Structures are given as structure tokens and as C-alpha cells.
C-alpha positions in Angstrom: 4.2 -38.3 -7.4 7.4 -40.3 -7.4 8.6 -42.7 -9.8 9.3 -46.0 -8.6 11.7 -48.6 -10.5 8.7 -50.3 -11.8 7.5 -47.3 -13.3 10.2 -46.4 -15.0 10.8 -49.7 -16.5 7.1 -50.3 -17.2 7.5 -47.5 -20.3 8.1 -49.0 -23.6 10.7 -46.8 -25.5 7.9 -45.9 -27.7 6.3 -43.9 -24.7 9.8 -42.6 -23.7 9.9 -41.3 -27.4 6.8 -39.5 -27.2 7.4 -38.0 -24.1 10.9 -36.6 -25.7 8.7 -35.4 -28.7 6.2 -33.7 -26.5 8.9 -32.1 -24.1 10.9 -30.8 -27.4 7.7 -29.0 -28.5 8.1 -26.6 -25.6 9.9 -23.8 -27.4 6.9 -23.8 -30.3 4.0 -23.9 -27.6 6.0 -20.6 -25.9 6.3 -19.0 -29.5 2.4 -19.8 -30.0 1.4 -18.3 -26.8 3.5 -15.2 -26.8 1.7 -14.6 -30.2 -1.4 -15.0 -28.7 -0.6 -12.6 -25.9 0.3 -10.2 -28.2 -2.7 -10.4 -30.4 -5.0 -10.1 -27.1 -3.0 -6.7 -26.1 -3.8 -5.4 -29.8 -7.4 -6.4 -29.5 -7.9 -4.8 -26.1 -6.4 -1.8 -27.5 -8.5 -1.7 -30.3 -11.6 -2.3 -28.4 -10.3 0.8 -26.0 -9.9 3.0 -28.9 -13.6 1.8 -30.4 -15.1 2.5 -26.7 -14.0 6.3 -27.1 -15.5 7.0 -30.9 -18.1 9.7 -31.4 -21.8 8.2 -32.6 -20.5 10.2 -36.1 -17.4 8.4 -36.3 -19.2 5.2 -35.9 -21.9 5.5 -38.3 -19.2 6.8 -40.9 -17.4 3.3 -40.1 -20.6 1.3 -40.6 -21.4 3.0 -44.0 -17.8 2.4 -45.0 -18.0 -1.4 -44.0 -21.4 -1.8 -45.7 -20.1 -0.4 -48.9 -17.0 -2.6 -48.6 -19.3 -5.8 -48.2 -21.2 -4.7 -51.1 -18.6 -4.0 -53.5 -17.2 -7.6 -52.6 -20.5 -9.4 -53.6 
């Protein structure tokens, strides 16, 4: 899509300022995305470790969590 002279002239200063504001948030968006990707990798690693637990480890963890929830109430 190409902009014609008419398209450029039809934008108000407020619209152009908003475009600058949006473009200025690029670094923040990249940082947030990087954080989300890191968190996703952490979640996937935890799930992989959980998949390798023995039934006894799962039972012990469930009992531990149940005890912790009861204490918080």
C-alpha cells in the first residue's frame, strides 16, 4: 500500500503524534515479549520435569500442597 500526497495531508497532528507514540513503544513491547518467552521456556522446563516424577513424588507433593493450603486458611 502506498501513501499518496492526499493521504499524508489528511492526517491531523494528533494522529501523527499518536503514530509516534505507538512507534515509541517498540522497545517496551520487545522487552515484554522477551519476558513472556523466557517465562514460557521456564514453564515448559517445569512441565518436562513434572512428567518424569515418580508416583510417590507426585503423592508427596500433593500432600505437601494440601497441607500448605490448609495452613493458609
